C-alpha positions in Angstrom: -75.4 -32.0 122.8 -73.9 -35.5 122.3 -77.1 -37.0 121.4 -77.6 -34.1 118.5 -74.4 -35.0 117.5 -74.9 -38.7 117.0 -78.4 -37.8 115.3 -77.1 -35.6 112.8 -74.3 -38.2 111.7 -76.7 -41.2 111.5 -78.8 -38.9 109.2 -76.2 -38.3 107.1 -75.2 -42.5 107.0 -78.3 -43.1 106.3 -78.4 -40.2 103.3 -75.4 -41.8 101.9 -76.8 -45.2 101.8 -79.3 -44.4 100.1 -77.5 -42.5 97.3 -75.2 -45.6 96.8 -78.5 -47.3 96.2 -79.6 -45.1 93.9 -75.8 -45.3 92.0 -76.0 -49.0 91.9 -79.5 -49.1 90.3 -78.3 -46.6 87.9 -75.3 -48.6 86.9 -77.5 -51.7 86.6 -79.6 -50.1 84.2 -76.7 -48.5 82.5 -75.0 -51.9 82.0 -78.4 -53.7 80.5 -77.7 -50.2 77.9 -74.7 -51.0 76.7 -75.6 -54.4 76.0 -78.2 -53.9 73.9 -75.8 -51.2 72.3 -73.3 -53.7 71.7 -75.9 -56.1 70.0 -76.9 -53.3 67.9 -72.9 -52.2 66.9 -72.8 -56.2 66.2 -76.1 -56.1 63.9 -74.6 -53.1 61.6 -71.0 -54.7 61.8 -72.8 -57.4 60.0 -74.4 -54.8 57.7 -71.8 -53.4 56.7 -69.9 -56.1 55.8 -72.2 -57.6 53.5 -72.8 -54.0 51.8 -68.6 -53.9 50.9 -68.6 -57.7 49.9 -71.7 -56.4 47.1 -70.0 -53.2 46.1 -66.2 -54.3 45.4 -66.7 -55.9 42.1 -68.4 -52.3 41.1 -65.5 -50.2 42.3 -62.7 -52.0 40.7 -64.9 -51.8 37.3 -65.2 -48.1 37.7 -61.4 -47.9 38.4 -60.4 -50.1 35.6 -63.0 -47.8 33.4 -61.1 -44.8 34.3 -57.7 -46.3 33.7 -58.7 -47.3 30.3 -60.2 -44.1 29.6 -56.5 -42.1 30.5 -54.6 -44.6 28.6 -56.7 -44.3 25.3 -56.8 -40.6 25.7 -53.1 -40.5 26.2 -52.9 -41.4 22.9 -55.9 -39.8 21.1 -55.1 -36.3 22.5 -51.5 -35.8 20.7 -52.9 -38.0 17.6 -55.8 -35.3 17.5 -52.8 -32.5 17.9 -50.9 -34.1 15.2 -53.9 -33.8 12.7 -54.3 -30.2 14.2 -50.2 -29.8 12.8 -51.1 -31.0 9.6 -53.9 -28.1 9.4 -51.6 -25.8 10.0 -48.9 -26.8 7.5 -51.7 -26.7 5.0 -52.6 -22.9 5.9 -48.9 -21.9 5.8 -48.4 -23.4 2.6 -51.3 -20.9 1.5 -49.9 -18.2 3.0 -46.5 -18.9 1.6 -47.9 -19.3 -2.3 -49.6 -15.8 -0.9 -46.6 -14.3 0.2 -44.5 -15.4 -2.8 -47.1 -13.7 -5.6 -46.9 -10.7 -3.4 -43.0 -11.1 -3.3 -42.7 -11.4 -7.3 -44.8 -8.3 -8.0 -43.3 -5.8 -5.4 -40.7 -3.4 -7.0 -39.5 -0.9 -4.6 -36.4 -2.3 -2.7 -37.0 -1.5 0.6 -40.8 -2.6 0.7 -39.5 -5.9 -1.2 -36.7 -6.2 1.3 -39.2 -5.5 4.2 -41.7 -8.3 2.3 -38.9 -10.9 2.1 -38.9 -10.5 5.7 -42.4 -12.2 6.2 -41.5 -14.5 4.0 -38.7 -15.8 5.6 -40.9 -16.1 8.7 -43.7 -18.1 7.0 -40.6 -20.8 5.3 -39.3 -20.8 9.3 -42.9 -21.6 10.4 -43.9 -23.7 8.1 -40.4 -25.6 8.7 -40.9 -25.4 12.0 -44.5 -26.9 11.6 -43.0 -29.6 9.2 -39.8 -30.2 11.9 -43.1 -30.9 14.7 -44.8 -33.2 13.0 -41.7 -35.4 12.0 -40.2 -35.1 15.1 -43.6 -36.0 17.0 -45.5 -38.6 14.1 -43.9 -41.3 15.1 -44.0 -41.9 18.9 -47.8 -40.6 18.1 -48.3 -43.2 16.2 -46.5 -45.9 18.3 -48.9 -45.2 21.2 -52.0 -45.6 19.1 -50.9 -48.2 18.0 -50.4 -50.0 21.5 -53.5 -48.0 22.2 -55.4 -50.4 19.6 -53.8 -53.6 19.9 -54.7 -53.3 23.8 -58.6 -52.9 22.9 -58.2 -55.7 20.3 -56.8 -58.1 22.3 -58.3 -57.1 25.9 -62.1 -56.4 24.4 -62.0 -53.7 26.9 -64.5 -51.6 25.1 -66.9 -52.0 22.9 -66.0 -53.0 19.3 -67.3 -49.6 17.8 -64.6 -47.9 19.7 -62.0 -49.8 18.9 -63.4 -50.0 15.3 -62.5 -45.8 15.2 -59.5 -45.4 17.0 -58.1 -48.5 14.6 -59.4 -46.3 11.8 -57.7 -43.2 13.0 -54.4 -44.9 13.5 -54.4 -46.0 9.7 -55.1 -42.8 7.9 -52.5 -40.7 10.6 -49.9 -43.5 9.6 -50.9 -43.3 5.8 -50.3 -39.3 6.2 -47.7 -39.5 7.9 -45.8 -42.0 5.5 -46.7 -40.0 2.3 -47.1 -36.3 3.3 -44.2 -35.6 5.7 -40.9 -36.7 3.4 -43.3 -34.6 0.4 -43.0 -31.3 2.2 -39.9 -31.9 3.4 -37.9 -32.3 0.6 -40.6 -32.3 -2.5 -43.1 -29.4 -1.3 -43.7 -25.7 -1.4 -40.9 -25.7 1.5 -38.2 -27.1 -0.8 -39.7 -24.7 -3.3 -39.3 -21.5 -1.0 -36.3 -22.8 0.2 -34.8 -22.4 -3.9 -36.4 -19.3 -4.1 -34.2 -17.7 -0.8 -31.2 -19.2 -2.3 -31.4 -17.3 -5.5 -32.3 -14.3 -3.2 -29.4 -14.7 -1.3 -27.1 -14.6 -3.9 -29.0 -11.6 -5.6 -28.6 -9.5 -2.6 -24.9 -10.7 -1.5 -24.5 -9.3 -5.4 -26.1 -5.8 -4.7 -23.3 -5.5 -1.7 -20.7 -3.7 -3.7 -17.6 -1.8 -1.9 -16.7 1.9 -3.0 -14.5 2.9 -5.5 -11.2 2.3 -3.0 -9.5 4.0 -6.3 -11.1 7.5 -4.6 -8.5 6.5 -1.7 -5.2 6.4 -3.3 -3.8 9.4 -2.4 -0.7 10.2 -4.5 0.2 13.5 -2.7 -0.9 12.8 0.4 0.7 10.0 1.8 -0.7 10.5 5.3 -4.5 10.6 5.0 -6.1 7.4 6.6 -7.5 4.5 4.6 -11.0 4.1 6.2 -12.3 1.1 5.3 -16.9 1.6 4.6 -19.9 -0.8 5.8 -21.3 -3.0 2.9 -25.0 -2.7 2.8 -27.6 -1.0 4.6 -28.9 -2.3 7.9 -32.4 -3.4 6.5 -30.3 -5.3 4.0 -27.8 -6.8 6.4 -31.2 -7.9 8.4 -32.5 -9.4 5.6 -29.2 -11.5 4.8 -29.0 -12.4 8.3 -32.2 -14.3 8.5 -32.2 -15.9 5.0 -28.5 -17.3 5.9 -30.0 -19.0 9.4 -33.2 -20.1 7.4 -31.0 -21.5 5.2 -28.6 -23.1 8.0 -31.8 -24.1 10.0 -33.3 -26.1 6.5 -30.0 -28.2 6.1 -28.5 -26.1 3.6 -25.8 -24.5 5.8 -23.3 -26.1 3.2 -25.1 -24.2 0.2 -25.3 -21.2 1.8 -21.7 -21.0 2.7 -20.7 -21.5 -1.2 -23.1 -19.1 -2.2 -22.0 -16.4 0.2 -18.0 -17.5 -0.2 -18.3 -17.3 -4.1 -20.5 -14.1 -4.4 -18.1 -11.9 -1.5 -14.9 -13.1 -3.3 -15.9 -12.1 -6.4 -17.4 -9.2 -5.2 -14.2 -8.5 -3.3 -12.0 -9.1 -6.8 -13.6 -7.1 -8.9 -13.1 -4.3 -6.0 -9.6 -4.5 -6.4 -9.6 -4.8 -10.4 -10.0 -0.9 -10.8 -6.4 -0.6 -9.5 -5.4 -2.2 -12.3 -3.3 -5.3 -10.7 -2.2 -7.4 -14.0 1.1 -6.7 -12.3 0.3 -9.6 -9.9 -0.1 -12.1 -12.9 4.2 -11.6 -13.3 5.2 -13.3 -10.1 7.8 -16.6 -10.3 11.5 -15.4 -9.5 12.8 -16.1 -13.1 9.9 -14.1 -15.1 10.1 -11.1 -12.4 14.1 -11.3 -13.5 13.2 -10.8 -16.7 11.7 -7.6 -16.3 13.0 -4.6 -16.9 13.6 -2.6 -13.3 11.8 0.4 -14.3 8.7 -2.0 -14.7 9.9 -3.7 -11.4 9.9 -0.5 -9.4 6.4 0.5 -10.4 5.1 -3.1 -9.6 6.2 -3.3 -6.5 5.4 0.7 -5.6 1.5 -0.8 -6.8 1.8 -4.1 -4.5 2.8 -1.9 -1.0 -0.6 0.5 -2.0 -2.7 -2.0 -3.5 -1.9 -4.7 -0.6 -2.8 -1.9 2.4 -6.0 -0.6 0.5 -6.2 -4.6 0.1 -6.3 -5.0 4.1 -7.7 -2.0 5.4 -10.6 -1.0 3.0 -11.8 -4.8 1.3 -10.9 -7.2 3.6 -12.2 -5.4 6.7 -15.5 -4.5 5.2 -15.9 -7.6 3.9 -14.7 -9.4 8.2 -17.7 -7.0 9.1 -20.2 -8.2 7.0 -19.0 -12.0 7.0 -20.0 -11.3 11.1 -22.9 -9.5 10.8 -24.5 -12.0 8.2 -23.4 -15.1 9.5 -22.2 -14.6 13.1 -25.1 -16.4 14.6 -25.0 -19.5 13.3 -23.7 -22.5 15.0 -22.4 -20.0 17.8 -20.0 -17.8 15.4 -18.1 -20.9 14.7 -18.9 -20.1 10.5 -18.3 -16.5 9.7 -14.0 -16.6 10.4 -13.9 -19.8 8.0 -16.1 -18.3 5.8 -14.1 -15.1 5.6 -11.0 -16.5 5.9 -11.8 -17.9 2.2 -13.0 -15.1 0.4 -9.2 -13.4 2.4 -7.1 -16.7 1.4 -7.8 -16.4 -2.4 -7.1 -12.3 -2.5 -3.7 -12.9 -0.2 -2.4 -15.3 -2.2 -2.0 -13.6 -5.8 -0.7 -11.0 -3.0 1.8 -13.2 -0.9 3.0 -15.0 -4.4 4.1 -11.4 -5.5 6.0 -10.4 -2.7 7.6 -13.7 -2.7 8.6 -14.1 -6.2 10.4 -10.7 -5.5 12.2 -11.8 -2.2 13.4 -15.0 -4.1 14.2 -12.9 -7.5 18.2 -12.6 -8.0 19.8 -10.5 -5.0 20.9 -7.2 -7.2 21.9 -4.1 -5.4 19.4 -2.0 -6.9 16.1 -3.7 -5.3 17.9 -3.0 -1.9 15.6 -0.1 -1.4 12.1 -1.3 -3.0 12.6 -4.9 -0.7 13.2 -2.3 2.7 10.0 -0.6 1.2 8.1 -3.9 1.3 9.4 -5.1 4.4 8.3 -1.8 6.3 5.2 -1.5 4.5 4.8 -5.1 6.2 5.4 -3.8 9.6 3.6 -0.8 9.4 0.3 -3.2 8.6 1.3 -5.8 10.9 -1.4 -4.7 13.6 -4.3 -4.3 10.9 -3.3 -7.5 9.6 -3.4 -9.5 13.2 -6.6 -7.7 14.1 -8.2 -8.6 10.5 -7.0 -12.4 10.4 -7.2 -13.0 14.3 -8.2 -16.3 16.0 -7.3 -20.3 14.5 -9.2 -19.9 11.7 -6.8 -16.8 10.2 -3.8 -18.5 11.4 -2.9 -19.9 8.0 -2.9 -16.2 6.8 -0.5 -14.9 9.6 1.8 -17.8 9.2 1.9 -16.7 5.6 2.6 -13.1 6.3 5.3 -13.7 8.8 7.2 -16.1 6.1 6.7 -13.4 3.6 8.7 -10.9 6.2 11.4 -13.7 6.5 12.3 -13.7 2.9 11.6 -10.1 2.9 14.4 -9.9 5.9 16.5 -12.4 4.4 16.4 -11.2 1.5 16.9 -7.3 1.8 20.1 -8.4 3.8 21.5 -11.1 1.5 21.6 -7.9 -1.1 23.1 -5.9 1.2 25.9 -8.3 1.8 26.3 -9.6 -1.2 26.7 -5.6 -1.8 30.3 -5.6 -0.2 31.1 -8.6 -1.9 30.3 -7.6 -5.3 32.3 -4.0 -4.8 35.3 -6.3 -3.6 35.0 -9.0 -6.4 34.9 -6.2 -9.1 38.5 -5.3 -8.1 40.1 -7.8 -10.8 37.0 -7.2 -13.6 37.3 -3.9 -14.7 40.5 -2.3 -15.2 40.7 1.3 -13.4 39.8 4.9 -15.5 42.9 5.3 -17.6 42.7 9.2 -17.0 42.9 8.4 -13.5 39.3 9.8 -12.4 37.3 8.3 -9.7 35.5 5.1 -10.9 31.9 4.2 -11.5 32.0 2.0 -9.0 32.7 4.5 -6.5 30.4 7.1 -7.2 27.5 4.4 -7.2 28.6 3.2 -4.1 29.1 5.8 -2.0 25.6 7.5 -3.4 24.1 4.0 -2.8 25.6 4.3 0.8 24.1 7.6 1.3 21.1 6.7 0.0 20.8 3.7 2.6 21.6 6.1 5.2 19.1 8.6 4.7 16.3 9.3 6.8 13.9 7.5 4.7 16.2 4.1 4.7 17.9 4.5 7.4 16.0 2.8 10.0 14.2 0.4 8.1 17.7 -1.4 7.1 18.7 -1.3 11.1 15.6 -2.9 11.7 16.0 -5.5 8.9 19.8 -6.4 10.7 18.5 -6.0 13.6 15.4 -8.4 13.6 17.8 -10.9 11.0 20.6 -11.2 14.0 18.3 -12.0 16.5 16.8 -15.2 14.6 20.7 -15.8 14.3 21.6 -15.9 18.0 18.5 -16.1 19.8 16.6 -13.2 21.2 18.1 -14.3 25.2 21.2 -13.2 23.4 23.0 -9.9 24.4 21.3 -6.9 22.8 22.6 -5.4 20.0 21.9 -1.6 19.2 20.3 -1.1 16.1 22.5 1.7 15.2 25.1 -0.4 16.1 24.5 -3.1 13.4 24.5 -0.8 10.8 27.5 1.2 11.4 29.2 -1.8 11.6 27.6 -3.0 8.3 28.3 -0.4 6.1 31.3 -0.1 7.7 32.1 -3.2 6.1 31.3 -2.0 2.9 33.4 0.7 3.3 36.3 -1.2 3.9 35.8 -3.2 0.8 35.6 -0.7 -1.3 39.0 0.9 0.2 40.7 -2.9 -0.9 39.1 -2.4 -4.5 40.1 1.2 -5.0 43.9 0.1 -3.8 43.8 -3.0 -5.9 43.2 -1.0 -8.7 45.9 1.6 -8.0 48.5 -0.7 -7.7 47.6 -1.7 -11.5 48.2 1.5 -12.9 52.0 1.0 -14.7 52.6 5.1 -14.6 53.6 6.3 -12.0 52.0 9.0 -11.2 48.1 8.2 -12.4 48.0 6.0 -9.1 48.6 8.8 -7.7 46.1 11.4 -9.3 43.8 8.0 -9.2 43.7 7.6 -4.9 44.0 11.5 -5.4 40.5 12.1 -6.8 38.9 8.7 -5.4 39.6 9.3 -1.9 39.1 12.8 -2.2 35.5 12.4 -3.5 34.4 9.7 -1.0 35.2 12.1 1.7 33.9 15.0 -0.1 30.3 13.3 -0.9 29.9 12.1 2.6 31.0 15.1 4.5 28.1 16.3 6.7 26.0 13.6 5.5 24.0 10.8 7.3 26.9 8.4 5.8 29.5 10.6 7.1 27.6 11.5 10.6 27.4 7.4 10.8 31.2 6.7 10.3 32.1 9.5 12.3 34.1 12.6 11.3 37.7 10.9 12.6 37.2 7.7 10.5 35.9 9.8 7.8 39.5 11.9 7.8 41.9 9.6 9.0 40.8 7.4 5.9 40.1 9.1 3.2 41.1 12.9 3.5 44.6 12.2 4.9 45.2 9.5 2.2 43.8 12.2 -0.8 46.4 14.4 0.5 48.8 11.7 0.7 48.7 11.3 -2.8 48.1 14.7 -4.3 52.0 15.2 -2.4 53.0 12.0 -4.4 51.3 13.9 -7.3 52.8 16.8 -7.2 56.5 15.6 -6.2 56.4 12.8 -9.2 55.1 14.9 -11.8 55.8 18.8 -11.2 59.2 18.1 -8.6 60.9 16.2 -11.3 60.1 18.8 -13.8 61.5 21.7 -11.2 64.4 19.4 -10.6 65.6 19.9 -13.9 66.3 23.6 -12.8 68.4 22.7 -10.4 71.5 25.0 -10.3 74.1 23.6 -8.1 75.9 21.4 -11.2 75.6 25.2 -13.0 78.2 26.7 -10.0 81.0 24.3 -11.2 81.0 25.0 -15.3 82.6 27.8 -16.9 81.3 30.5 -18.5 81.4 29.1 -22.0 80.3 25.7 -20.1 77.6 27.8 -18.3 75.6 28.9 -20.9 75.8 25.6 -22.6 74.2 24.0 -19.8 71.6 26.1 -18.6 69.9 26.3 -22.3 69.9 22.7 -22.3 67.9 22.2 -18.8 65.9 25.5 -20.3 65.1 23.0 -22.9 64.6 20.3 -21.1 62.4 22.0 -18.8 60.5 23.3 -22.0 60.0 19.5 -23.5 58.8 18.1 -20.4 56.1 20.2 -19.6 55.1 20.5 -22.8 54.9 16.3 -22.0 53.1 16.9 -18.8 50.5 19.3 -20.5 50.0 16.7 -22.8 49.7 14.2 -20.1 46.9 16.1 -18.3 45.1 16.3 -21.5 45.1 12.8 -22.2 45.7 10.6 -19.5 45.8 12.5 -16.0 42.1 14.1 -14.9 40.8 15.5 -12.0 37.1 16.1 -12.2 36.6 17.6 -8.7 36.6 21.6 -9.4 38.0 22.5 -5.4 40.5 19.9 -5.6 42.1 21.1 -9.2 41.9 24.3 -8.5 44.2 23.5 -4.8 46.1 21.4 -7.0 46.6 24.4 -9.5 47.5 26.9 -7.0 50.0 24.8 -5.5 52.1 23.5 -8.1 51.9 26.9 -9.5 53.8 28.2 -5.8 56.1 24.9 -7.0 57.2 25.5 -10.2 56.8 29.1 -11.1 59.1 30.3 -8.3 61.9 28.1 -9.6 61.6 29.3 -12.9 61.3 32.6 -12.3 64.6 32.4 -10.3 65.9 30.6 -12.8 65.4 32.7 -15.5 66.2 35.8 -13.6 69.8 33.9 -12.5 70.7 32.8 -15.8 69.2 35.6 -18.1 72.4 36.5 -19.5 73.3 33.3 -20.9 70.1 32.7 -22.2 70.2 36.0 -24.7 69.4 35.2 -27.8 66.7 32.7 -27.3 62.9 34.5 -25.9 61.3 32.1 -22.9 58.1 33.0 -21.0 58.0 34.8 -18.1 56.3 34.1 -14.9 53.1 34.7 -15.7 53.0 33.7 -18.7 53.8 30.3 -17.1 51.3 30.9 -14.6 48.3 31.1 -17.1 49.5 28.2 -18.9 49.4 26.4 -15.7 46.5 27.7 -15.4 45.5 26.1 -18.8 46.1 23.2 -18.1 44.5 22.5 -15.2 41.4 24.5 -16.9 41.1 21.6 -19.4 43.6 23.4 -21.8 46.2 21.8 -24.3 49.3 24.0 -23.1 52.6 24.1 -25.2 55.7 26.3 -24.7 57.2 26.8 -27.9 60.2 28.9 -27.8 61.0 31.6 -30.0 64.1 32.5 -32.4 65.2 36.1 -32.6 62.9 36.8 -35.5 59.8 36.4 -33.8 60.7 38.7 -31.0 58.6 41.8 -30.4 59.7 45.3 -30.1 58.9 47.1 -26.0 59.4 43.4 -24.1 58.6 39.2 -24.6 56.7 37.5 -27.1 55.0 34.5 -26.5 53.4 31.7 -28.6 51.3 29.6 -27.1 49.3 26.7 -29.4 46.0 26.7 -27.6 43.6 24.2 -27.8 40.5 23.4 -25.3 39.5 20.3 -24.9 36.2 19.1 -23.4 36.3 16.6 -21.0 33.2 13.8 -21.3 32.6 13.3 -17.7 31.7 9.5 -17.1 28.0 9.0 -16.2 27.2 7.8 -13.1 25.7 4.5 -12.4 24.5 5.6 -9.3 22.1 8.4 -10.4 19.1 8.5 -8.8 19.7 5.2 -7.0 
């Protein structure tokens, strides 16, 4: 058993030994094969090195040749493209000639506009081709010249090739130097641009404003003024394209000059049907020399025409300018062009308005100055929109300056009106008949008109605006109504001082009371229940004028009729004897009759009460004062007055009525031979006088 195991191990060892011998033999053979392979690799490496040394010069030569070809191609390819551009330019010039002849032959307006667009497109293409040649020519020639110089210096290619490149360089250079400037400035492009300028001007001339006189609504003041478009869409497109083409060809200044010249002419002609000849007179001294009716008409036209010019003509021109020139230089050009057009038109309106505002400050001008101020205030939103931006700053500044002039002018006219009233106290004597002075009538009508709905708000706005300019917007606010009330009150106070000064200048004792009664009653009656009266206040008017008028009426009756009634006083007759009583009673009656006739004469020539209601009240009051006293005296002393015939009470009342109705009433006693059977008789000499009313300055203020 043990012996078998040992035999098995021995056998295994023998096998292992045999395997090792086989492995060693294989390794020996492999080592020998590797040695042979190594020799082969060494031989191959030597062969490759030899081949590499032989191929290397050829590779360098190929790379140099490729680099040279690349360099030549980089110069030649743009040169060929430049030659192609010259060919394109030539073909476009031929096309331009063809389009020009077609355009000249076309007479239908719409078709001609479309062909004109094609013409503009061709001009743009030709300009692009010429610009391309002009921009690329010098770099292309420079590159080609560098290549020719390199080849000539290095002899890197054959002489034929170098010669051909040199000839190409000379040809291209000569063509560029001789043809480019000619194409830009003396060729068909220049001629085409001149044609476009003519077309541009003619097309601008065709765009006319509608007759703006049709928008002058005399009866319909609420009618809205609307601007209209100038030109059809195709016409505007043509003008826009021509503008852009001219600007792209260094003709922007020419384009602007043509546009401004033509459009200003068209805008000015659009205003000509309004007959604005009055605008030629604008200097203050010239305006002062004109008749007021002429100035008044001119100002009314100015207000109307300025609104039409801004809202129709200039708005339309602004829209057209934006459409035609809006795409040039990112929209910077068109506002300036529009302002150039508008400035010439607005300057004419501004200088007239400034002339009126700077003219003499006569009272009747106030209402027209307020009309002008109101028109500017209403026009301000549209004006600001029309002349917005930096370009319109100067026109807006002049607009504001004109507004300031009108504000200062209006307020100065009003304040000077009050000063003129007060200064008039000594300049003119009071009415010799005690009637209402023309100045008072004028002033009251003036203030009534000023405080009416039409001008009240305007005057208040002017006063408030000037107040804000003086004290600043941060000051304590004052309402328009308070400012106007204070201003009107100041004028009324000046008028009151004027009346009082004139009142004191009378030498007659009764006339001052007649004058004050007439004047203050006139003021109270004419302002009662009016906007002027409401503004000043009912209490103010009563205390200032009604009460004074009543007091003056009382003093008038006391000084005139009261003194007459005193002649019939009976106290001194009570102490007389019977014989002396008759004599004194007759003397008193004679004195009364004489005084009555004197007062009658004074009322006919010196005392006048124009107001019918006031005259009626005074008549009734006088009758109540005189007739009862006369009746009582006549009845009391009728016994001692026999032998003389005197008027009875009814007749005396009738005579008083004649005095206040404007007749000449005289009392005459009659002797007994004139006595009529059956009662008393009276002889009254009557002359009816017509009093001419003094013409009021304020009629139709």
